[in-house]
Backbone as CSV, one residue per row, in Angstrom:
resi,resn,N_x,N_y,N_z,CA_x,CA_y,CA_z,C_x,C_y,C_z
1,MET,-111.633,171.772,127.974,-112.101,172.599,129.309,-112.349,174.022,128.809
2,ARG,-113.314,174.532,129.340,-113.850,175.856,129.067,-113.413,176.678,130.239
3,ILE,-112.758,177.725,129.956,-112.173,178.687,131.029,-112.831,180.027,130.776
4,ILE,-113.459,180.527,131.954,-114.188,181.808,131.855,-113.391,182.803,133.002
5,VAL,-112.862,183.768,132.400,-112.143,184.738,133.226,-113.095,185.977,133.636
6,CYS,-113.234,186.283,134.853,-113.993,187.289,135.187,-113.192,188.406,135.983
7,PRO,-113.659,189.594,135.869,-112.896,190.729,136.393,-112.708,190.734,138.062
8,ASP,-113.712,190.009,138.780,-113.728,190.080,140.100,-114.504,189.008,140.601
9,TYR,-114.682,188.865,142.073,-115.316,187.818,142.666,-116.927,187.906,142.371
10,ASN,-117.519,189.130,142.374,-118.856,189.340,142.038,-119.187,188.722,140.755
11,ALA,-118.358,189.105,139.721,-118.648,188.656,138.453,-118.455,187.107,138.287
12,MET,-117.444,186.688,138.894,-117.282,185.125,139.012,-118.572,184.378,139.487
13,SER,-118.987,185.116,140.638,-120.114,184.399,141.225,-121.343,184.444,140.341
14,ARG,-121.632,185.463,139.711,-122.902,185.633,138.725,-122.656,184.547,137.651
15,GLN,-121.397,184.378,137.019,-121.228,183.580,135.921,-121.289,182.108,136.376
16,ALA,-120.833,181.750,137.550,-121.012,180.428,138.147,-122.499,180.196,138.269
17,ALA,-123.260,181.174,138.823,-124.663,180.974,138.969,-125.342,180.706,137.678
18,ASN,-125.006,181.483,136.679,-125.500,181.332,135.260,-125.574,179.889,134.818
19,VAL,-124.207,179.255,135.108,-124.061,177.835,134.636,-124.942,176.944,135.509
20,ILE,-125.129,177.101,136.884,-125.912,176.190,137.515,-127.376,176.406,137.181
21,ALA,-127.708,177.675,137.036,-129.196,177.941,136.674,-129.553,177.357,135.367
22,ALA,-128.675,177.425,134.450,-128.879,176.930,133.162,-129.232,175.475,133.324
23,GLN,-128.371,174.632,133.976,-128.421,173.272,134.140,-129.906,172.901,134.858
24,VAL,-130.315,173.680,135.771,-131.638,173.369,136.385,-132.728,173.750,135.363
25,ILE,-132.572,174.807,134.594,-133.698,175.194,133.566,-133.679,174.071,132.459
26,MET,-132.556,173.700,132.067,-132.616,172.536,131.083,-133.126,171.228,131.515
27,LYS,-132.862,170.902,132.768,-133.244,169.651,133.360,-133.831,169.982,134.766
28,PRO,-135.130,170.265,134.892,-135.540,170.742,136.343,-135.353,169.702,137.388
29,ASP,-135.394,168.428,137.006,-135.093,167.283,138.108,-133.687,166.917,138.030
30,CYS,-132.764,167.826,137.895,-131.456,167.296,137.769,-130.856,167.073,139.183
31,VAL,-129.636,166.494,139.186,-128.934,166.154,140.345,-127.722,167.097,140.373
32,LEU,-127.613,167.925,141.326,-126.649,168.967,141.534,-125.605,168.403,142.702
33,GLY,-124.403,168.434,142.276,-123.292,168.094,143.283,-122.916,169.525,143.910
34,LEU,-122.961,169.705,145.263,-122.634,170.976,145.738,-121.467,171.108,146.669
35,ALA,-120.856,172.197,146.769,-119.651,172.371,147.507,-119.924,173.478,148.591
36,THR,-119.061,173.440,149.633,-119.077,174.388,150.660,-117.812,175.314,150.538
37,GLY,-117.512,176.153,151.519,-116.373,177.047,151.515,-116.919,178.398,151.126
38,SER,-116.028,179.433,151.308,-116.280,180.847,151.002,-116.574,181.078,149.621
39,THR,-115.862,180.249,148.612,-115.914,180.639,147.236,-117.192,180.508,146.705
40,PRO,-118.028,179.567,146.808,-119.391,179.435,146.170,-120.478,180.283,146.665
41,VAL,-120.216,181.001,147.822,-121.380,181.684,148.578,-121.881,182.761,147.646
42,GLY,-121.162,183.425,146.951,-121.746,184.300,146.069,-122.519,183.944,144.977
43,ALA,-122.238,182.655,144.519,-123.020,182.017,143.591,-124.359,181.537,144.142
44,TYR,-124.420,181.080,145.496,-125.597,180.672,146.090,-126.501,181.902,146.198
45,GLN,-125.887,183.061,146.637,-126.625,184.205,146.997,-127.361,184.543,145.693
46,GLN,-126.600,184.454,144.546,-127.213,184.915,143.270,-128.380,183.880,142.785
47,LEU,-128.123,182.752,143.002,-129.382,181.643,142.771,-130.588,181.919,143.493
48,ALA,-130.222,182.224,144.815,-131.382,182.506,145.726,-132.169,183.687,145.276
49,LYS,-131.501,184.686,144.897,-132.148,186.036,144.312,-132.995,185.629,143.109
50,TRP,-132.326,184.896,142.129,-133.092,184.559,141.019,-134.395,183.703,141.264
51,GLN,-134.069,182.939,142.141,-135.350,181.897,142.567,-136.517,182.742,143.143
52,GLN,-136.050,183.679,144.099,-137.142,184.509,144.643,-137.685,185.546,143.671
53,GLN,-137.020,185.736,142.655,-137.640,186.684,141.527,-138.491,185.788,140.508
54,GLY,-138.421,184.413,140.757,-139.210,183.720,139.703,-138.405,183.304,138.510
55,ASP,-137.194,183.483,138.461,-136.470,183.117,137.298,-135.966,181.698,137.093
56,VAL,-136.013,180.994,138.297,-135.610,179.742,138.338,-136.310,178.910,139.584
57,THR,-136.533,177.702,139.391,-137.171,176.916,140.519,-136.569,175.639,140.759
58,PHE,-136.194,175.409,142.116,-135.334,174.160,142.444,-136.348,172.985,143.058
59,LYS,-137.641,173.257,142.684,-138.581,172.317,143.513,-138.472,170.846,143.205
60,ASP,-137.924,170.494,142.047,-137.703,169.162,141.684,-136.179,168.660,141.585
61,VAL,-135.423,169.665,142.012,-133.884,169.380,142.142,-133.628,168.597,143.333
62,ARG,-132.511,167.552,142.937,-131.906,166.797,144.083,-130.393,167.149,144.187
63,THR,-129.960,167.330,145.444,-128.448,167.600,145.584,-127.831,166.620,146.524
64,VAL,-126.539,166.564,146.109,-125.625,165.752,146.957,-124.369,166.645,147.249
65,ASN,-124.010,166.607,148.549,-122.856,167.597,148.898,-121.679,166.711,148.824
66,LEU,-120.477,167.350,148.716,-119.173,166.656,148.599,-118.837,166.074,149.869
67,ASP,-119.091,166.679,151.094,-118.361,166.293,152.310,-119.012,166.780,153.566
68,GLU,-118.558,166.238,154.632,-119.069,166.802,155.916,-117.974,166.340,157.005
69,TYR,-117.787,167.200,157.920,-116.903,166.819,159.042,-117.413,165.611,159.789
70,ARG,-116.570,164.701,160.268,-116.875,163.755,161.116,-116.988,164.264,162.487
71,GLY,-118.158,163.837,163.111,-118.284,164.188,164.492,-119.152,165.435,164.716
72,LEU,-119.447,166.177,163.729,-120.305,167.371,163.911,-121.782,167.033,163.332
73,PRO,-122.687,167.256,164.305,-124.115,167.035,163.894,-124.528,168.290,162.797
74,GLY,-125.628,167.964,162.217,-126.023,169.023,161.103,-126.516,170.237,161.825
75,THR,-126.678,170.249,163.090,-127.161,171.449,163.783,-125.963,172.363,164.121
76,HIS,-124.825,171.734,164.031,-123.599,172.626,164.600,-123.244,173.656,163.410
77,ASP,-122.957,174.933,164.021,-122.826,175.964,163.030,-121.567,175.902,162.094
78,GLN,-120.752,174.925,162.410,-119.644,174.663,161.402,-119.796,173.306,160.667
79,SER,-120.951,172.814,160.746,-121.216,171.609,159.921,-121.591,172.056,158.480
80,TYR,-121.278,171.130,157.527,-121.553,171.642,156.146,-123.165,171.595,155.782
81,ARG,-123.906,170.576,156.641,-125.244,170.655,156.458,-125.874,172.029,156.887
82,TYR,-125.266,172.588,158.012,-125.748,173.915,158.525,-125.470,174.967,157.491
83,PHE,-124.210,174.807,156.916,-123.711,175.740,155.737,-124.659,175.858,154.675
84,MET,-124.927,174.652,154.193,-125.886,174.639,152.933,-127.206,175.314,153.339
85,ASN,-127.781,174.817,154.510,-129.025,175.333,155.001,-129.133,176.935,154.905
86,THR,-128.031,177.501,155.581,-128.079,178.816,155.922,-127.615,179.693,154.662
87,ASN,-126.788,179.013,153.721,-126.416,179.863,152.518,-127.136,179.483,151.287
88,LEU,-127.930,178.390,151.266,-128.825,178.296,150.093,-130.143,177.679,150.417
89,PHE,-130.161,176.595,150.898,-131.440,175.852,151.040,-132.622,176.625,151.672
90,ASP,-132.299,177.364,152.827,-133.235,178.054,153.465,-133.778,179.233,152.669
91,HIS,-133.128,179.555,151.529,-133.564,180.722,150.747,-134.138,180.430,149.328
92,ILE,-134.252,179.135,149.056,-134.834,178.701,147.728,-135.921,177.653,147.995
93,ASP,-136.779,177.372,146.860,-137.785,176.413,146.962,-137.507,174.921,146.981
94,ILE,-136.414,174.522,147.359,-136.134,173.224,147.269,-136.580,172.481,148.321
95,ASP,-137.008,171.077,148.064,-137.437,170.288,149.201,-136.219,169.695,150.014
96,LYS,-136.076,170.089,151.130,-134.775,169.722,151.866,-134.853,168.196,151.900
97,ALA,-135.902,167.363,151.856,-135.760,165.902,151.855,-134.936,165.589,150.637
98,ASN,-134.840,166.317,149.648,-134.030,165.893,148.360,-132.736,166.404,148.468
99,THR,-132.272,166.962,149.690,-130.924,167.416,149.735,-130.055,166.539,150.647
100,TYR,-128.772,166.124,150.119,-128.114,165.020,150.913,-126.843,165.510,151.289
101,VAL,-126.379,165.367,152.409,-124.912,165.528,152.894,-124.599,164.333,153.749
102,PRO,-123.253,163.918,153.582,-122.847,162.857,154.378,-123.101,163.087,155.814
103,ASN,-123.622,161.977,156.615,-123.960,161.984,158.016,-122.505,161.952,158.844
104,GLY,-122.122,162.982,159.280,-120.906,163.073,160.047,-120.961,162.292,161.419
105,MET,-122.160,162.087,161.886,-122.509,161.463,163.081,-122.730,159.868,162.966
106,ALA,-122.536,159.450,161.813,-122.883,157.979,161.588,-121.926,157.148,162.437
107,GLU,-122.561,156.118,163.045,-121.710,155.253,163.902,-120.877,154.361,163.073
108,ASP,-121.494,153.662,162.015,-120.870,152.893,161.023,-120.437,153.839,159.776
109,VAL,-119.195,154.306,159.749,-118.780,155.216,158.835,-118.734,154.448,157.460
110,ASP,-118.304,153.335,157.412,-118.159,152.451,156.164,-119.484,152.340,155.506
111,ALA,-120.495,152.002,156.347,-121.810,151.827,155.883,-122.367,153.103,155.379
112,GLU,-122.202,154.179,155.966,-122.598,155.578,155.613,-122.039,155.852,154.188
113,CYS,-120.777,155.700,154.092,-120.145,156.010,152.799,-120.589,155.137,151.748
114,ALA,-120.740,153.861,151.894,-121.344,152.907,150.919,-122.771,153.455,150.453
115,ALA,-123.607,153.712,151.430,-124.989,154.133,151.244,-124.925,155.449,150.439
116,TYR,-123.924,156.407,150.681,-123.985,157.669,149.936,-123.665,157.349,148.456
117,ASP,-122.641,156.504,148.023,-122.370,156.181,146.722,-123.628,155.460,146.019
118,GLU,-124.279,154.640,146.715,-125.393,153.891,146.338,-126.417,154.900,145.892
119,ARG,-126.657,155.756,146.796,-127.830,156.803,146.386,-127.304,157.596,145.255
120,ILE,-126.074,158.138,145.070,-125.706,158.730,143.839,-125.982,157.949,142.661
121,GLN,-125.664,156.621,142.695,-125.885,155.599,141.589,-127.357,155.517,141.192
122,GLU,-128.155,155.536,142.321,-129.603,155.263,142.076,-130.168,156.733,141.411
123,PHE,-129.538,157.681,141.776,-129.982,159.096,141.101,-129.541,158.946,139.597
124,GLY,-128.844,158.167,139.159,-128.275,158.079,137.728,-127.011,159.000,137.631
125,GLY,-126.340,159.216,138.818,-125.092,160.091,138.775,-125.508,161.510,138.948
126,ILE,-124.412,162.305,138.905,-124.528,163.743,139.098,-124.474,164.477,137.713
127,ASP,-125.565,165.473,137.591,-125.606,166.036,136.241,-124.499,167.295,136.152
128,LEU,-124.404,167.978,137.335,-123.411,169.046,137.366,-122.786,169.045,138.791
129,GLN,-121.521,168.948,138.941,-120.667,168.942,140.136,-120.082,170.265,140.165
130,LEU,-120.331,171.060,141.304,-119.646,172.217,141.619,-118.476,171.860,142.545
131,LEU,-117.260,172.560,142.216,-116.122,172.315,143.000,-115.369,173.582,143.336
132,GLY,-114.874,173.663,144.586,-113.850,174.738,144.892,-112.426,173.961,144.922
133,ILE,-111.539,174.575,145.329,-110.103,174.070,145.172,-109.346,174.566,146.489
134,GLY,-108.718,173.595,147.254,-107.814,173.932,148.256,-106.663,174.492,147.850
135,HIS,-105.703,175.035,148.736,-104.418,175.381,148.334,-103.511,174.392,147.989
136,ASP,-103.815,173.080,148.626,-102.999,171.961,148.252,-103.435,171.088,147.002
137,GLY,-104.653,171.647,146.439,-105.217,170.990,145.274,-106.392,170.155,145.802
138,HIS,-106.684,170.052,146.967,-107.909,169.051,147.288,-109.127,169.609,146.694
139,ILE,-109.861,168.700,146.291,-111.332,168.894,145.933,-112.240,167.927,146.780
140,GLY,-113.341,168.480,147.321,-113.973,167.773,148.356,-112.949,167.784,149.516
141,PHE,-112.813,166.781,150.297,-111.710,166.543,151.178,-110.703,165.483,150.701
142,ASN,-110.730,165.237,149.376,-109.735,164.413,148.752,-108.407,165.123,148.780
143,GLU,-107.634,164.562,149.828,-106.318,165.370,150.120,-105.255,164.671,149.301
144,PRO,-104.032,165.440,149.177,-102.786,164.887,148.503,-102.578,163.689,149.112
145,ALA,-102.290,162.593,148.241,-101.936,161.272,148.683,-101.178,160.496,147.694
146,ASP,-100.952,159.261,147.908,-100.162,158.514,146.886,-101.089,157.651,145.990
147,HIS,-102.384,157.860,146.117,-103.314,157.341,145.108,-104.590,158.247,145.109
148,PHE,-105.353,157.972,144.065,-106.697,158.671,144.004,-107.736,157.724,144.711
149,SER,-108.529,158.455,145.562,-109.602,157.749,146.239,-110.806,157.281,145.277
150,CYS,-111.396,156.335,145.591,-112.610,155.852,144.522,-113.769,156.293,145.143
151,GLY,-114.291,155.603,146.074,-115.720,155.939,146.568,-115.652,156.873,147.909
152,THR,-116.917,157.203,148.297,-117.034,158.083,149.457,-116.251,157.494,150.564
153,ASN,-115.498,158.176,151.419,-114.602,157.459,152.412,-114.317,158.535,153.452
154,CYS,-113.731,158.008,154.657,-113.389,158.833,155.745,-111.850,159.246,155.627
155,VAL,-111.595,160.467,155.768,-110.140,160.915,155.485,-109.635,161.623,156.702
156,GLU,-108.381,161.542,157.007,-107.538,162.289,157.785,-107.231,163.672,157.223
157,LEU,-107.732,164.780,157.778,-107.492,166.057,157.305,-105.979,166.411,157.401
158,THR,-105.364,167.052,156.393,-104.016,167.500,156.558,-103.847,168.763,157.365
159,ASP,-102.614,168.969,157.882,-102.347,170.049,158.811,-102.738,171.489,158.003
160,MET,-102.426,171.466,156.580,-102.814,172.696,155.817,-104.361,172.819,155.894
161,THR,-105.112,171.713,155.638,-106.447,171.815,155.667,-107.084,172.284,157.001
162,ILE,-106.462,171.764,157.963,-106.930,172.211,159.472,-106.606,173.585,159.655
163,ASP,-105.389,174.154,159.285,-105.095,175.520,159.343,-106.076,176.558,158.598
164,ALA,-106.300,175.997,157.351,-107.131,176.728,156.504,-108.583,176.958,157.169
165,ASN,-109.135,175.917,157.824,-110.532,176.005,158.371,-110.480,176.383,159.785
166,ALA,-109.269,176.625,160.388,-109.272,177.010,161.822,-109.922,178.408,162.076
167,ARG,-109.956,179.155,161.042,-110.490,180.669,161.269,-112.025,180.477,161.479
168,PHE,-112.735,179.369,161.091,-114.199,179.176,161.426,-114.538,178.711,162.666
169,PHE,-113.380,178.219,163.497,-113.784,177.666,164.765,-112.974,178.687,165.849
170,ALA,-113.431,178.455,167.166,-112.969,179.274,168.163,-111.486,179.112,168.328
171,ASN,-110.990,177.964,168.091,-109.444,177.713,168.043,-109.200,176.517,167.082
172,ARG,-107.887,176.398,166.806,-107.472,175.272,165.985,-107.864,173.997,166.501
173,ASP,-107.793,173.810,167.834,-108.098,172.476,168.410,-109.469,171.968,168.122
174,ASP,-110.386,172.998,167.908,-111.756,172.610,167.663,-112.024,172.033,166.237
175,VAL,-111.149,172.136,165.397,-111.312,171.674,164.050,-111.247,170.341,164.049
176,PRO,-112.442,169.547,163.437,-112.271,168.129,163.366,-111.130,167.625,162.528
177,ARG,-110.734,166.441,162.930,-109.411,165.809,162.252,-109.862,164.915,161.133
178,GLN,-111.013,164.583,161.000,-111.649,163.691,159.890,-112.681,164.201,159.254
179,ALA,-112.885,163.876,158.106,-114.214,164.104,157.405,-114.619,163.071,156.427
180,LEU,-115.821,162.980,156.118,-116.406,162.062,155.080,-116.334,162.715,153.672
181,THR,-115.990,162.281,152.718,-115.886,163.117,151.460,-116.162,162.122,150.267
182,MET,-116.931,162.631,149.381,-117.096,162.118,148.157,-115.964,161.567,147.415
183,GLY,-115.788,160.411,146.935,-114.479,160.059,146.183,-114.405,160.576,144.781
184,MET,-113.307,160.298,144.136,-113.154,160.716,142.696,-114.184,160.097,141.814
185,GLN,-114.449,159.033,142.129,-115.323,158.196,141.110,-116.584,158.986,140.752
186,ALA,-117.378,159.447,141.824,-118.564,160.059,141.592,-118.331,161.520,141.047
187,ILE,-117.135,162.081,141.310,-116.852,163.345,140.727,-116.592,163.186,139.194
188,MET,-115.830,162.310,138.933,-115.293,162.071,137.499,-116.476,161.526,136.683
189,GLN,-117.387,160.859,137.195,-118.572,160.428,136.522,-119.616,161.467,136.335
190,ALA,-119.561,162.629,137.013,-120.512,163.684,136.939,-120.423,164.018,135.223
191,LYS,-121.643,164.438,134.785,-121.767,164.749,133.355,-121.055,165.951,133.055
192,ALA,-121.031,166.878,134.042,-120.356,168.228,133.774,-119.687,168.687,135.227
193,VAL,-118.660,169.325,135.173,-117.934,169.729,136.346,-117.813,171.285,136.273
194,LEU,-118.145,172.030,137.262,-117.887,173.419,137.350,-116.922,173.754,138.563
195,MET,-115.806,174.336,138.343,-114.910,174.778,139.362,-115.009,176.254,139.504
196,VAL,-115.124,176.705,140.652,-114.998,178.225,140.955,-113.917,178.514,141.871
197,VAL,-113.038,179.626,141.449,-111.876,179.893,142.179,-111.691,181.540,142.138
198,SER,-111.217,181.920,143.192,-110.955,183.381,143.392,-109.715,183.686,144.252
199,GLY,-109.023,184.731,143.793,-107.906,185.140,144.528,-106.486,184.736,144.129
200,ALA,-105.592,185.732,144.298,-104.244,185.431,143.749,-103.629,184.166,144.478
201,ASP,-103.988,183.811,145.724,-103.406,182.793,146.433,-103.722,181.432,145.889
202,LYS,-104.651,181.397,144.927,-105.157,180.092,144.248,-104.369,179.979,142.988
203,ALA,-103.634,181.035,142.460,-103.145,181.051,141.000,-102.261,179.769,140.891
204,GLU,-101.357,179.602,141.753,-100.289,178.619,141.685,-100.878,177.159,141.644
205,ILE,-101.731,176.869,142.496,-102.469,175.622,142.496,-103.252,175.310,141.389
206,ILE,-103.918,176.348,140.846,-104.627,176.241,139.509,-103.709,175.844,138.410
207,ARG,-102.605,176.522,138.333,-101.713,176.186,137.321,-101.127,174.760,137.408
208,LYS,-100.850,174.362,138.720,-100.371,173.069,138.913,-101.515,172.036,138.403
209,SER,-102.632,172.370,138.743,-103.881,171.412,138.562,-104.100,171.112,137.216
210,PHE,-104.044,172.241,136.317,-104.546,172.091,134.968,-103.271,172.172,133.880
211,CYS,-102.106,172.500,134.409,-100.960,172.437,133.560,-99.898,171.570,133.817
212,GLY,-99.910,170.921,135.121,-98.888,170.134,135.569,-99.293,168.551,135.198
213,PRO,-98.471,167.653,135.849,-98.818,166.187,135.649,-100.039,165.880,136.408
214,ILE,-100.732,164.845,135.844,-101.977,164.217,136.620,-101.287,163.357,137.693
215,THR,-101.533,163.701,138.946,-100.932,163.085,140.076,-101.881,163.261,141.409
216,PRO,-101.911,162.106,142.049,-102.713,162.224,143.365,-102.145,163.143,144.306
217,GLU,-100.881,163.602,144.173,-100.340,164.599,145.126,-100.999,165.919,144.774
218,VAL,-101.621,166.098,143.637,-102.448,167.279,143.403,-103.719,166.756,142.941
219,PRO,-104.717,166.374,143.819,-105.928,165.768,143.489,-106.664,166.470,142.368
220,ALA,-106.662,167.724,142.260,-107.559,168.351,141.326,-107.106,168.043,139.857
221,SER,-105.769,167.695,139.856,-105.216,167.433,138.485,-105.954,166.232,137.668
222,ILE,-106.693,165.515,138.355,-107.413,164.442,137.675,-108.486,165.063,136.796
223,LEU,-108.887,166.248,137.045,-109.915,166.859,136.174,-109.431,167.187,134.710
224,GLN,-108.081,166.958,134.568,-107.540,167.118,133.212,-108.188,166.022,132.412
225,LEU,-108.648,164.854,132.996,-109.086,163.674,132.314,-110.657,163.812,131.985
226,HIS,-111.365,164.715,132.576,-112.738,164.878,132.583,-113.115,165.625,131.182
227,PRO,-114.110,165.065,130.429,-114.318,165.771,129.259,-115.249,166.975,129.184
228,ASN,-115.779,167.327,130.218,-116.764,168.461,130.483,-116.571,169.426,131.733
229,VAL,-115.377,170.120,131.732,-115.125,170.967,132.845,-115.148,172.416,132.344
230,THR,-115.792,173.251,133.269,-115.847,174.672,133.090,-115.101,175.194,134.345
231,LEU,-114.101,176.050,134.025,-113.317,176.630,135.089,-113.786,178.182,135.233
232,VAL,-114.398,178.662,136.189,-114.792,180.030,136.256,-114.033,180.790,137.460
233,GLY,-113.112,181.729,137.109,-112.421,182.310,138.128,-112.198,183.839,137.762
234,ASP,-111.606,184.596,138.898,-111.297,185.945,138.641,-109.953,186.000,137.998
235,GLU,-109.573,187.232,137.524,-108.206,187.379,136.880,-107.085,186.875,137.743
236,ALA,-107.104,187.254,138.997,-106.028,186.929,139.910,-105.776,185.336,140.041
237,ALA,-106.768,184.836,140.171,-106.699,183.300,140.322,-106.370,182.593,139.083
238,LEU,-106.666,183.057,137.943,-106.325,182.464,136.798,-105.017,183.076,136.065
239,ALA,-104.422,183.925,136.915,-103.152,184.566,136.228,-102.055,183.443,135.703
240,GLY,-102.003,182.371,136.490,-101.015,181.344,136.033,-101.360,180.701,134.719
241,LEU,-102.720,180.658,134.476,-103.082,180.013,133.140,-102.895,181.052,131.997
242,LYS,-103.025,182.176,132.414,-102.814,183.365,131.386,-101.225,183.217,130.899
243,GLU,-100.369,183.056,131.853,-98.956,182.977,131.750,-98.691,181.629,130.854
244,GLU,-99.548,180.690,131.043,-99.267,179.338,130.316,-99.913,179.546,128.851
245,GLY,-100.587,180.668,128.677,-101.246,180.749,127.312,-102.574,180.031,127.173
246,LEU,-103.163,179.548,128.289,-104.349,178.973,128.132,-105.649,180.022,128.087
247,VAL,-105.465,181.163,128.552,-106.537,182.091,128.405,-106.007,183.475,128.052
C-alpha cells in the first residue's frame, strides 16, 4: 500500500486528482470507478480545472459509480447521479452516455444489480476505483455485516449512515433507507484503488481498516488484500497510521 500524507484538504485533493489524471493520461479510454460524498469534491474540482486548461481530456473515459439511493430519480438534488453531474460531469468533456450510476428507480432491483455487474465485466473491469470511507468503515454502501457482499446489491442503510447523510436532506426522515451499491468483487478486482480521507474524525476508522483484522464488520479492511492501493489523506486523518509507524 502506498500512503501519501498531505498537510490539508486542498493538498489532499490535488494529490488525488494527480493520481486520477495520470490514469487518464496513461490510458485515455480507461474505466474510472467514482465515488460521491464531500471528500472527493476537491479532487473533482481540480480535475475540471485541468480539463478546462487543456491538461487532460475525458472524452474517451467511461465511469461507473459506486452507488445510488433507492427511490431517488437522477434529477433529485440528493441523488448521486445529480451529484456527479453537478460536481464533475457538467464541467468536463466526458460523454455522459459513458457515465454509469445504478438506477435507483429500477422496478426490478435484482435485474438492475446484475446488469450493472455485467456492464463492468464487459468493460474489462475498473482501471482505477476511487473510494471514500464512512465512520463505520463502509465503502460504497457496503455496511458492516457478518459477511462481505460480492456483487452489486440493494442494502439497508445503518442508523449511523442515515445520521451522517441527514445533513443533506430537509430532515432525517427524508433520507432513503436503502441504496444500490457495487459489491466488493468489482472493487477488489479493480486494477488500482485510490482512497481519499480527510479529518481527525476518520483517524480511528482508518487505523482499524488498515491495521486491524480483516473483517466484514469493518468493510474497508478487505483492502488490506488488494495489491495496488493508494491512500491519500491529510495529517489529521492519517494520525493513527503514524502512531502505528506506517507513515
